[in-house]
ZADO-1210 file (C-alpha; in nm, 4 decimals, padded with zeros to 6 digits):
<atoms>
<atom x="15.7702" y="07.1637" z="07.3584" code="MET" pos="1"/>
<atom x="15.5153" y="07.0680" z="07.6238" code="HIS" pos="2"/>
<atom x="15.3394" y="07.3611" z="07.7968" code="ALA" pos="3"/>
<atom x="15.3323" y="07.3242" z="08.1766" code="THR" pos="4"/>
<atom x="15.1240" y="07.6323" z="08.2630" code="LEU" pos="5"/>
<atom x="14.7872" y="07.4494" z="08.2319" code="PRO" pos="6"/>
<atom x="14.9178" y="07.1914" z="08.4809" code="LEU" pos="7"/>
<atom x="15.0616" y="07.4519" z="08.7180" code="LEU" pos="8"/>
<atom x="14.7408" y="07.6588" z="08.7221" code="LYS" pos="9"/>
<atom x="14.5559" y="07.3624" z="08.8730" code="LYS" pos="10"/>
<atom x="14.7837" y="07.3591" z="09.1782" code="ILE" pos="11"/>
<atom x="14.6902" y="07.5876" z="09.4675" code="ARG" pos="12"/>
<atom x="14.9567" y="07.7927" z="09.6451" code="PHE" pos="13"/>
<atom x="14.9270" y="08.0315" z="09.9439" code="PRO" pos="14"/>
<atom x="14.8632" y="08.3996" z="09.8714" code="ALA" pos="15"/>
<atom x="15.1588" y="08.6404" z="09.8905" code="ILE" pos="16"/>
<atom x="15.1685" y="09.0206" z="09.8948" code="ASP" pos="17"/>
<atom x="15.4533" y="09.2457" z="09.7913" code="ARG" pos="18"/>
<atom x="15.6765" y="09.4296" z="10.0369" code="ALA" pos="19"/>
<atom x="15.8898" y="09.7283" z="09.9336" code="ARG" pos="20"/>
<atom x="16.0267" y="09.7111" z="09.5792" code="LEU" pos="21"/>
<atom x="16.4057" y="09.7443" z="09.5709" code="ASP" pos="22"/>
<atom x="16.5226" y="09.5393" z="09.2705" code="THR" pos="23"/>
<atom x="16.4577" y="09.5648" z="08.8986" code="LEU" pos="24"/>
<atom x="16.5388" y="09.2345" z="08.7295" code="GLN" pos="25"/>
<atom x="16.5626" y="09.2884" z="08.3546" code="VAL" pos="26"/>
<atom x="16.5801" y="09.0233" z="08.0855" code="ASN" pos="27"/>
<atom x="16.7632" y="09.1917" z="07.7974" code="LEU" pos="28"/>
<atom x="16.6866" y="08.9131" z="07.5503" code="GLY" pos="29"/>
<atom x="16.6750" y="08.5387" z="07.4977" code="TYR" pos="30"/>
<atom x="16.9814" y="08.5035" z="07.2766" code="GLN" pos="31"/>
<atom x="17.2544" y="08.2950" z="07.4388" code="CYS" pos="32"/>
<atom x="17.5693" y="08.1157" z="07.3302" code="ASN" pos="33"/>
<atom x="17.4551" y="07.8046" z="07.5231" code="GLN" pos="34"/>
<atom x="17.1427" y="07.5843" z="07.5291" code="SER" pos="35"/>
<atom x="17.1159" y="07.4270" z="07.8756" code="CYS" pos="36"/>
<atom x="16.8673" y="07.1517" z="07.9622" code="VAL" pos="37"/>
<atom x="16.7618" y="07.3190" z="08.2894" code="HIS" pos="38"/>
<atom x="16.7151" y="07.6654" z="08.1306" code="CYS" pos="39"/>
<atom x="16.3775" y="07.8065" z="08.2328" code="HIS" pos="40"/>
<atom x="16.4067" y="08.0761" z="07.9633" code="VAL" pos="41"/>
<atom x="16.4560" y="07.8312" z="07.6749" code="ASN" pos="42"/>
<atom x="16.7430" y="08.0549" z="07.5634" code="ALA" pos="43"/>
<atom x="16.9866" y="07.9664" z="07.2872" code="GLY" pos="44"/>
<atom x="17.1971" y="08.0856" z="06.9936" code="PRO" pos="45"/>
<atom x="16.9004" y="08.1006" z="06.7562" code="HIS" pos="46"/>
<atom x="16.6718" y="08.3149" z="06.9719" code="ARG" pos="47"/>
<atom x="16.6370" y="08.6661" z="06.8278" code="THR" pos="48"/>
<atom x="16.4292" y="08.8462" z="07.0932" code="GLU" pos="49"/>
<atom x="16.6245" y="09.1489" z="07.2216" code="MET" pos="50"/>
<atom x="16.5136" y="09.4632" z="07.4054" code="MET" pos="51"/>
<atom x="16.4839" y="09.7713" z="07.1830" code="ASP" pos="52"/>
<atom x="16.6639" y="10.0998" z="07.2503" code="ALA" pos="53"/>
<atom x="16.3534" y="10.2881" z="07.3659" code="ALA" pos="54"/>
<atom x="16.2712" y="10.0297" z="07.6329" code="THR" pos="55"/>
<atom x="16.6341" y="10.0079" z="07.7410" code="LEU" pos="56"/>
<atom x="16.6408" y="10.3870" z="07.7903" code="ALA" pos="57"/>
<atom x="16.3541" y="10.3603" z="08.0395" code="LEU" pos="58"/>
<atom x="16.5567" y="10.1495" z="08.2811" code="ILE" pos="59"/>
<atom x="16.7768" y="10.4254" z="08.4357" code="PRO" pos="60"/>
<atom x="16.4688" y="10.6507" z="08.4553" code="GLU" pos="61"/>
<atom x="16.2735" y="10.3880" z="08.6485" code="VAL" pos="62"/>
<atom x="16.5676" y="10.3185" z="08.8800" code="LEU" pos="63"/>
<atom x="16.5711" y="10.6883" z="08.9713" code="ALA" pos="64"/>
<atom x="16.1934" y="10.7365" z="08.9866" code="ALA" pos="65"/>
<atom x="16.1395" y="10.4448" z="09.2235" code="ARG" pos="66"/>
<atom x="16.4636" y="10.4884" z="09.4211" code="GLY" pos="67"/>
<atom x="16.5678" y="10.1310" z="09.3512" code="LEU" pos="68"/>
<atom x="16.8943" y="09.9970" z="09.4892" code="SER" pos="69"/>
<atom x="16.9658" y="09.7048" z="09.2547" code="THR" pos="70"/>
<atom x="16.9594" y="09.6324" z="08.8806" code="LEU" pos="71"/>
<atom x="16.9759" y="09.2579" z="08.8108" code="ASP" pos="72"/>
<atom x="17.0578" y="09.1836" z="08.4452" code="LEU" pos="73"/>
<atom x="16.9746" y="08.8494" z="08.2928" code="THR" pos="74"/>
<atom x="16.8960" y="08.6800" z="07.9619" code="GLY" pos="75"/>
<atom x="16.9881" y="08.4652" z="07.7625" code="GLY" pos="76"/>
<atom x="17.3300" y="08.6069" z="07.7923" code="ALA" pos="77"/>
<atom x="17.2652" y="08.9732" z="07.8820" code="PRO" pos="78"/>
<atom x="17.6118" y="09.0740" z="07.7637" code="GLU" pos="79"/>
<atom x="17.5118" y="08.9940" z="07.4036" code="LEU" pos="80"/>
<atom x="17.2822" y="09.2982" z="07.3993" code="HIS" pos="81"/>
<atom x="17.4598" y="09.5834" z="07.2243" code="GLU" pos="82"/>
<atom x="17.3357" y="09.8252" z="07.4915" code="GLY" pos="83"/>
<atom x="17.4581" y="09.6180" z="07.7865" code="PHE" pos="84"/>
<atom x="17.7683" y="09.8222" z="07.8670" code="ARG" pos="85"/>
<atom x="17.5960" y="10.1572" z="07.8275" code="GLY" pos="86"/>
<atom x="17.3159" y="10.0471" z="08.0597" code="LEU" pos="87"/>
<atom x="17.5649" y="09.9269" z="08.3200" code="VAL" pos="88"/>
<atom x="17.7486" y="10.2597" z="08.3085" code="ARG" pos="89"/>
<atom x="17.4229" y="10.4557" z="08.3458" code="ALA" pos="90"/>
<atom x="17.3077" y="10.2521" z="08.6462" code="ALA" pos="91"/>
<atom x="17.6453" y="10.2632" z="08.8197" code="ARG" pos="92"/>
<atom x="17.6604" y="10.6415" z="08.7671" code="ALA" pos="93"/>
<atom x="17.3423" y="10.6569" z="08.9792" code="GLN" pos="94"/>
<atom x="17.5083" y="10.4520" z="09.2536" code="GLY" pos="95"/>
<atom x="17.2891" y="10.1494" z="09.1770" code="VAL" pos="96"/>
<atom x="17.4247" y="09.8023" z="09.2521" code="ARG" pos="97"/>
<atom x="17.4415" y="09.6029" z="08.9262" code="VAL" pos="98"/>
<atom x="17.4327" y="09.2231" z="08.9036" code="ILE" pos="99"/>
<atom x="17.5321" y="09.0419" z="08.5851" code="ASP" pos="100"/>
<atom x="17.4007" y="08.6849" z="08.5573" code="ARG" pos="101"/>
<atom x="17.6858" y="08.5502" z="08.3512" code="CYS" pos="102"/>
<atom x="17.7335" y="08.2054" z="08.1970" code="ASN" pos="103"/>
<atom x="18.1144" y="08.2551" z="08.2009" code="LEU" pos="104"/>
<atom x="18.1767" y="08.1214" z="07.8485" code="THR" pos="105"/>
<atom x="18.0409" y="08.4504" z="07.7127" code="ILE" pos="106"/>
<atom x="18.3775" y="08.6080" z="07.8042" code="LEU" pos="107"/>
<atom x="18.5319" y="08.4232" z="07.5092" code="PHE" pos="108"/>
<atom x="18.2652" y="08.4942" z="07.2480" code="GLU" pos="109"/>
<atom x="18.3511" y="08.7134" z="06.9449" code="PRO" pos="110"/>
<atom x="18.2840" y="09.0787" z="07.0192" code="GLY" pos="111"/>
<atom x="18.3206" y="09.0363" z="07.3951" code="GLN" pos="112"/>
<atom x="18.6833" y="09.1489" z="07.4183" code="ASP" pos="113"/>
<atom x="18.7517" y="09.3268" z="07.7440" code="GLY" pos="114"/>
<atom x="18.4207" y="09.2195" z="07.9003" code="LEU" pos="115"/>
<atom x="18.5766" y="09.0907" z="08.2230" code="ALA" pos="116"/>
<atom x="18.7845" y="09.4080" z="08.2621" code="ALA" pos="117"/>
<atom x="18.4740" y="09.6198" z="08.1978" code="PHE" pos="118"/>
<atom x="18.2785" y="09.4369" z="08.4694" code="LEU" pos="119"/>
<atom x="18.5634" y="09.4890" z="08.7143" code="ALA" pos="120"/>
<atom x="18.6020" y="09.8566" z="08.6230" code="GLU" pos="121"/>
<atom x="18.2298" y="09.9148" z="08.6858" code="GLN" pos="122"/>
<atom x="18.2390" y="09.6963" z="09.0001" code="ARG" pos="123"/>
<atom x="17.9538" y="09.4821" z="08.8721" code="VAL" pos="124"/>
<atom x="17.8612" y="09.1821" z="09.0864" code="GLU" pos="125"/>
<atom x="17.8998" y="08.8640" z="08.8832" code="VAL" pos="126"/>
<atom x="17.6632" y="08.5732" z="08.9438" code="VAL" pos="127"/>
<atom x="17.8130" y="08.2929" z="08.7382" code="ALA" pos="128"/>
<atom x="17.6564" y="07.9642" z="08.6323" code="SER" pos="129"/>
<atom x="17.8686" y="07.6697" z="08.7478" code="MET" pos="130"/>
<atom x="17.6498" y="07.3621" z="08.7954" code="PRO" pos="131"/>
<atom x="17.9328" y="07.1460" z="08.9314" code="CYS" pos="132"/>
<atom x="18.3066" y="07.1383" z="09.0014" code="TYR" pos="133"/>
<atom x="18.3291" y="06.8226" z="08.7860" code="SER" pos="134"/>
<atom x="18.3968" y="06.8515" z="08.4107" code="ALA" pos="135"/>
<atom x="18.1763" y="06.5541" z="08.3227" code="ALA" pos="136"/>
<atom x="17.8719" y="06.6907" z="08.5065" code="ASN" pos="137"/>
<atom x="17.9064" y="07.0439" z="08.3685" code="VAL" pos="138"/>
<atom x="17.9534" y="06.9332" z="08.0088" code="ASP" pos="139"/>
<atom x="17.6591" y="06.6930" z="08.0405" code="LYS" pos="140"/>
<atom x="17.4298" y="06.9766" z="08.1469" code="GLN" pos="141"/>
<atom x="17.5708" y="07.2607" z="07.9384" code="ARG" pos="142"/>
<atom x="17.7606" y="07.1138" z="07.6428" code="GLY" pos="143"/>
<atom x="18.1039" y="06.9774" z="07.5544" code="ASP" pos="144"/>
<atom x="18.3931" y="07.2026" z="07.6472" code="GLY" pos="145"/>
<atom x="18.1865" y="07.4349" z="07.8676" code="VAL" pos="146"/>
<atom x="18.3660" y="07.3285" z="08.1854" code="PHE" pos="147"/>
<atom x="18.7146" y="07.4160" z="08.0579" code="ASP" pos="148"/>
<atom x="18.5979" y="07.7546" z="07.9296" code="LEU" pos="149"/>
<atom x="18.4178" y="07.8235" z="08.2580" code="SER" pos="150"/>
<atom x="18.7340" y="07.7485" z="08.4551" code="ILE" pos="151"/>
<atom x="18.9363" y="07.9795" z="08.2297" code="ALA" pos="152"/>
<atom x="18.6750" y="08.2534" z="08.2764" code="ALA" pos="153"/>
<atom x="18.6788" y="08.2178" z="08.6554" code="LEU" pos="154"/>
<atom x="19.0584" y="08.2371" z="08.6565" code="GLN" pos="155"/>
<atom x="19.0398" y="08.5514" z="08.4441" code="GLN" pos="156"/>
<atom x="18.7908" y="08.7084" z="08.6866" code="LEU" pos="157"/>
<atom x="19.0071" y="08.6094" z="08.9843" code="ASN" pos="158"/>
<atom x="19.3092" y="08.7747" z="08.8203" code="ALA" pos="159"/>
<atom x="19.1100" y="09.0997" z="08.8052" code="LEU" pos="160"/>
<atom x="19.0287" y="09.0738" z="09.1764" code="GLY" pos="161"/>
<atom x="18.6898" y="08.9026" z="09.1669" code="TYR" pos="162"/>
<atom x="18.6319" y="08.6811" z="09.4701" code="GLY" pos="163"/>
<atom x="18.9567" y="08.7955" z="09.6289" code="GLN" pos="164"/>
<atom x="18.9417" y="08.9009" z="09.9962" code="PRO" pos="165"/>
<atom x="18.9170" y="09.2777" z="10.0392" code="GLY" pos="166"/>
<atom x="18.8702" y="09.3537" z="09.6679" code="SER" pos="167"/>
<atom x="18.5007" y="09.4374" z="09.6916" code="GLY" pos="168"/>
<atom x="18.4539" y="09.2587" z="09.3578" code="LEU" pos="169"/>
<atom x="18.1830" y="09.0014" z="09.4240" code="VAL" pos="170"/>
<atom x="18.1854" y="08.6682" z="09.2413" code="LEU" pos="171"/>
<atom x="17.9059" y="08.4252" z="09.3279" code="ASN" pos="172"/>
<atom x="17.8467" y="08.0879" z="09.1638" code="LEU" pos="173"/>
<atom x="17.5165" y="07.9143" z="09.0841" code="VAL" pos="174"/>
<atom x="17.4420" y="07.5436" z="09.1221" code="TYR" pos="175"/>
<atom x="17.1443" y="07.3673" z="08.9624" code="ASN" pos="176"/>
<atom x="17.0672" y="06.9967" z="09.0179" code="PRO" pos="177"/>
<atom x="17.1193" y="06.7611" z="08.7240" code="GLN" pos="178"/>
<atom x="16.7551" y="06.6550" z="08.7198" code="GLY" pos="179"/>
<atom x="16.4317" y="06.6228" z="08.9154" code="ALA" pos="180"/>
<atom x="16.5693" y="06.6593" z="09.2679" code="SER" pos="181"/>
<atom x="16.6104" y="06.9340" z="09.5238" code="LEU" pos="182"/>
<atom x="16.9552" y="07.0905" z="09.5574" code="PRO" pos="183"/>
<atom x="17.1666" y="06.9725" z="09.8525" code="PRO" pos="184"/>
<atom x="17.2214" y="07.1887" z="10.1592" code="GLU" pos="185"/>
<atom x="17.3794" y="07.5103" z="10.0331" code="GLN" pos="186"/>
<atom x="17.6477" y="07.5708" z="10.2955" code="GLN" pos="187"/>
<atom x="17.7862" y="07.2174" z="10.2753" code="ALA" pos="188"/>
<atom x="17.7893" y="07.2274" z="09.8956" code="LEU" pos="189"/>
<atom x="17.9580" y="07.5681" z="09.9022" code="GLN" pos="190"/>
<atom x="18.2357" y="07.4250" z="10.1179" code="ALA" pos="191"/>
<atom x="18.2848" y="07.1429" z="09.8645" code="ASP" pos="192"/>
<atom x="18.2989" y="07.3902" z="09.5756" code="TYR" pos="193"/>
<atom x="18.5501" y="07.6145" z="09.7528" code="LYS" pos="194"/>
<atom x="18.7749" y="07.3216" z="09.8431" code="ARG" pos="195"/>
<atom x="18.7702" y="07.1551" z="09.5010" code="GLU" pos="196"/>
<atom x="18.7985" y="07.4678" z="09.2850" code="LEU" pos="197"/>
<atom x="19.0860" y="07.6030" z="09.4958" code="LEU" pos="198"/>
<atom x="19.2734" y="07.2735" z="09.5125" code="ALA" pos="199"/>
<atom x="19.2506" y="07.1890" z="09.1426" code="HIS" pos="200"/>
<atom x="19.2325" y="07.5272" z="08.9711" code="PHE" pos="201"/>
<atom x="19.3351" y="07.7940" z="09.2233" code="GLY" pos="202"/>
<atom x="18.9892" y="07.9520" z="09.1974" code="ILE" pos="203"/>
<atom x="18.8264" y="08.1531" z="09.4775" code="VAL" pos="204"/>
<atom x="18.4753" y="08.2983" z="09.4975" code="PHE" pos="205"/>
<atom x="18.2435" y="08.4599" z="09.7511" code="ASN" pos="206"/>
<atom x="17.9321" y="08.2431" z="09.7763" code="ALA" pos="207"/>
<atom x="17.7448" y="07.9590" z="09.6104" code="LEU" pos="208"/>
<atom x="17.3734" y="07.9882" z="09.5292" code="PHE" pos="209"/>
<atom x="17.1927" y="07.6519" z="09.5170" code="ALA" pos="210"/>
<atom x="16.8834" y="07.6935" z="09.2975" code="LEU" pos="211"/>
<atom x="16.5914" y="07.4579" z="09.2435" code="THR" pos="212"/>
<atom x="16.5064" y="07.3648" z="08.8844" code="ASN" pos="213"/>
<atom x="16.1677" y="07.5094" z="08.7915" code="MET" pos="214"/>
<atom x="15.9056" y="07.2873" z="08.6209" code="PRO" pos="215"/>
<atom x="15.8613" y="07.5291" z="08.3301" code="ILE" pos="216"/>
<atom x="15.9918" y="07.5803" z="07.9746" code="GLN" pos="217"/>
<atom x="16.2694" y="07.3413" z="07.8642" code="ARG" pos="218"/>
<atom x="16.3079" y="07.1615" z="08.1982" code="PHE" pos="219"/>
<atom x="15.9327" y="07.1374" z="08.2547" code="GLY" pos="220"/>
<atom x="15.8800" y="07.0009" z="07.9040" code="SER" pos="221"/>
<atom x="16.1482" y="06.7390" z="07.9662" code="THR" pos="222"/>
<atom x="15.9692" y="06.6318" z="08.2839" code="LEU" pos="223"/>
<atom x="15.6426" y="06.5907" z="08.0928" code="VAL" pos="224"/>
<atom x="15.8147" y="06.3916" z="07.8165" code="SER" pos="225"/>
<atom x="15.9649" y="06.1528" z="08.0729" code="LYS" pos="226"/>
<atom x="15.6408" y="06.1171" z="08.2682" code="GLY" pos="227"/>
<atom x="15.8106" y="06.2745" z="08.5706" code="ALA" pos="228"/>
<atom x="15.6190" y="06.6027" z="08.6007" code="PHE" pos="229"/>
<atom x="15.3687" y="06.4855" z="08.8645" code="ASP" pos="230"/>
<atom x="15.6316" y="06.3155" z="09.0804" code="SER" pos="231"/>
<atom x="15.8534" y="06.6240" z="09.0712" code="TYR" pos="232"/>
<atom x="15.5625" y="06.8457" z="09.1735" code="MET" pos="233"/>
<atom x="15.4847" y="06.6073" z="09.4599" code="GLU" pos="234"/>
<atom x="15.8464" y="06.6378" z="09.5739" code="LEU" pos="235"/>
<atom x="15.8236" y="07.0185" z="09.5710" code="LEU" pos="236"/>
<atom x="15.4861" y="07.0251" z="09.7475" code="LYS" pos="237"/>
<atom x="15.5852" y="06.7720" z="10.0149" code="SER" pos="238"/>
<atom x="15.9028" y="06.9735" z="10.0862" code="SER" pos="239"/>
<atom x="15.7163" y="07.3048" z="10.1211" code="TYR" pos="240"/>
<atom x="15.8332" y="07.5203" z="10.4151" code="GLN" pos="241"/>
<atom x="15.5894" y="07.8054" z="10.4980" code="PRO" pos="242"/>
<atom x="15.8635" y="08.0140" z="10.6645" code="GLN" pos="243"/>
<atom x="16.0230" y="08.0567" z="10.3212" code="ASN" pos="244"/>
<atom x="15.7313" y="08.2733" z="10.2048" code="LEU" pos="245"/>
<atom x="15.8734" y="08.5765" z="10.3864" code="ALA" pos="246"/>
<atom x="16.1955" y="08.5710" z="10.1839" code="GLY" pos="247"/>
<atom x="16.0868" y="08.4891" z="09.8303" code="VAL" pos="248"/>
<atom x="16.2363" y="08.7256" z="09.5735" code="MET" pos="249"/>
<atom x="15.9017" y="08.8316" z="09.4240" code="CYS" pos="250"/>
<atom x="15.8224" y="09.0318" z="09.7392" code="ARG" pos="251"/>
<atom x="16.0972" y="09.2874" z="09.6650" code="SER" pos="252"/>
<atom x="16.1751" y="09.2327" z="09.2949" code="THR" pos="253"/>
<atom x="15.9865" y="09.2963" z="08.9722" code="VAL" pos="254"/>
<atom x="16.0766" y="09.1150" z="08.6521" code="SER" pos="255"/>
<atom x="16.0926" y="09.2979" z="08.3168" code="VAL" pos="256"/>
<atom x="16.0863" y="09.1057" z="07.9886" code="ASP" pos="257"/>
<atom x="16.2654" y="09.2051" z="07.6679" code="TRP" pos="258"/>
<atom x="15.9599" y="09.4051" z="07.5559" code="GLN" pos="259"/>
<atom x="15.9290" y="09.5906" z="07.8867" code="GLY" pos="260"/>
<atom x="15.6288" y="09.3987" z="08.0243" code="TRP" pos="261"/>
<atom x="15.6230" y="09.3364" z="08.3986" code="LEU" pos="262"/>
<atom x="15.5828" y="09.0088" z="08.5866" code="SER" pos="263"/>
<atom x="15.6145" y="08.9217" z="08.9534" code="ASP" pos="264"/>
<atom x="15.9205" y="08.7069" z="08.8884" code="CYS" pos="265"/>
<atom x="16.1355" y="08.5701" z="08.6083" code="ASP" pos="266"/>
<atom x="15.9478" y="08.2390" z="08.6173" code="PHE" pos="267"/>
<atom x="15.6084" y="08.4071" z="08.5782" code="ASN" pos="268"/>
<atom x="15.7559" y="08.6044" z="08.2908" code="GLN" pos="269"/>
<atom x="15.8495" y="08.2837" z="08.1108" code="GLN" pos="270"/>
<atom x="15.5009" y="08.1434" z="08.1715" code="LEU" pos="271"/>
<atom x="15.3426" y="08.4560" z="08.0215" code="GLY" pos="272"/>
<atom x="15.1820" y="08.5558" z="08.3533" code="LEU" pos="273"/>
<atom x="15.1445" y="08.9346" z="08.3876" code="PRO" pos="274"/>
<atom x="15.2157" y="09.1240" z="08.7066" code="LEU" pos="275"/>
<atom x="14.9695" y="09.0817" z="08.9931" code="GLY" pos="276"/>
<atom x="14.6303" y="08.9173" z="09.0045" code="THR" pos="277"/>
<atom x="14.4268" y="09.1593" z="08.7916" code="SER" pos="278"/>
<atom x="14.5330" y="08.9958" z="08.4657" code="GLY" pos="279"/>
<atom x="14.6105" y="09.3384" z="08.3154" code="LEU" pos="280"/>
<atom x="14.9499" y="09.3903" z="08.1583" code="GLN" pos="281"/>
<atom x="15.1703" y="09.6642" z="08.3011" code="ARG" pos="282"/>
<atom x="15.4774" y="09.8068" z="08.1333" code="HIS" pos="283"/>
<atom x="15.8110" y="09.9331" z="08.2590" code="LEU" pos="284"/>
<atom x="15.7029" y="10.2898" z="08.1747" code="ARG" pos="285"/>
<atom x="15.4182" y="10.2575" z="08.4279" code="ASP" pos="286"/>
<atom x="15.6775" y="10.2443" z="08.7065" code="LEU" pos="287"/>
<atom x="15.7709" y="10.6044" z="08.6261" code="LEU" pos="288"/>
<atom x="15.4386" y="10.7071" z="08.7801" code="LYS" pos="289"/>
<atom x="15.3476" y="10.4500" z="09.0440" code="THR" pos="290"/>
<atom x="15.5025" y="10.1819" z="09.2651" code="GLY" pos="291"/>
<atom x="15.3983" y="09.8269" z="09.3487" code="LEU" pos="292"/>
<atom x="15.4094" y="09.8048" z="09.7288" code="ASP" pos="293"/>
<atom x="15.1476" y="09.5851" z="09.9004" code="ASP" pos="294"/>
<atom x="15.0059" y="09.4454" z="09.5760" code="GLN" pos="295"/>
<atom x="14.9089" y="09.0773" z="09.5502" code="ALA" pos="296"/>
<atom x="15.1523" y="08.8465" z="09.3687" code="ILE" pos="297"/>
<atom x="15.0422" y="08.6034" z="09.0982" code="ARG" pos="298"/>
<atom x="15.1057" y="08.2465" z="09.2179" code="VAL" pos="299"/>
<atom x="15.0725" y="07.8939" z="09.0745" code="ALA" pos="300"/>
<atom x="15.2192" y="07.5489" z="09.1322" code="GLY" pos="301"/>
<atom x="15.5723" y="07.6388" z="09.0299" code="HIS" pos="302"/>
<atom x="15.5953" y="07.8653" z="09.3370" code="CYS" pos="303"/>
<atom x="15.6592" y="07.5498" z="09.5394" code="TYR" pos="304"/>
<atom x="15.9989" y="07.5471" z="09.3690" code="GLY" pos="305"/>
<atom x="16.0984" y="07.8632" z="09.5569" code="CYS" pos="306"/>
<atom x="15.9616" y="07.7470" z="09.8926" code="THR" pos="307"/>
<atom x="16.0583" y="07.3780" z="09.9051" code="ALA" pos="308"/>
<atom x="16.3262" y="07.2603" z="10.1454" code="GLY" pos="309"/>
<atom x="16.5869" y="07.5299" z="10.2138" code="GLN" pos="310"/>
<atom x="16.4102" y="07.7594" z="09.9668" code="GLY" pos="311"/>
<atom x="16.5393" y="07.8987" z="09.6393" code="SER" pos="312"/>
<atom x="16.5701" y="08.2508" z="09.5039" code="SER" pos="313"/>
<atom x="16.7981" y="08.4499" z="09.2767" code="CYS" pos="314"/>
<atom x="17.0201" y="08.4874" z="09.5836" code="GLY" pos="315"/>
<atom x="17.0264" y="08.1151" z="09.6581" code="GLY" pos="316"/>
<atom x="16.8783" y="07.9341" z="09.9570" code="ALA" pos="317"/>
<atom x="16.6371" y="08.1272" z="10.1796" code="LEU" pos="318"/>
<atom x="16.7523" y="07.9386" z="10.4911" code="GLU" pos="319"/>
<atom x="17.1150" y="08.0194" z="10.5727" code="HIS" pos="320"/>
</atoms>
């Protein structure tokens, strides 16, 4: 696989400082039941990296020590971690909002019986990957049969109350472009998703997050192989909107990898860039003693992906 970090380091990006930390985004491991072309984690069924029990036990302690409001769980497929449900229970017992970044098909994997009901019982917010409302496009990006399983999973979540008005069970969907282009305007695309999924499958959901594909890991390597890396970076740079800097997720979120090491965001984590600009590694346990407010954020060329056009973050477009 082609490494894109040497290319990204050559690209200058404006300096950013942290605001108040309120979200702990934790990658529980890289194992996944899918292998998607756009995946910036390079996750898949054969990855074995998973967070150990000692590091997992630190998470509720850090949430309490830092007074954090949100725990954002990702992977791979975070639900494949044997400690996933216990961690969710511990965080919810503290009154912490929990987000599960779910690929939907995980609901039908062996050993995941009752997962949807568990998420509903714990009132976990589900952020579900759904790159299109068309079967052909989804299966092209994620694998044969993924669309049908995703639809079945969304219907199962709807039956439990997810996405239903007044239920309080939040179901958000995630769109990624098929290739080297910016996502379309989020609100218009959301309206298309809501119309098509309701008309054809009876599916409802709360919001659609339109995310830009990052030029790192599997997607970045594909760009290099096709000779499209430079043109994609020019697209991101030429679409840069400085007003998006105020809302980028790294200002209020810290990313934790499966070993407990901290990065400014999930993308920096995948590039092996440690937290901040000092170059020194910091661990999850360090957050038991000290916070991160006002510290400088490590930036490189891929940061244009979060600030191009309407902007892109874990919560979708920055311009609403």
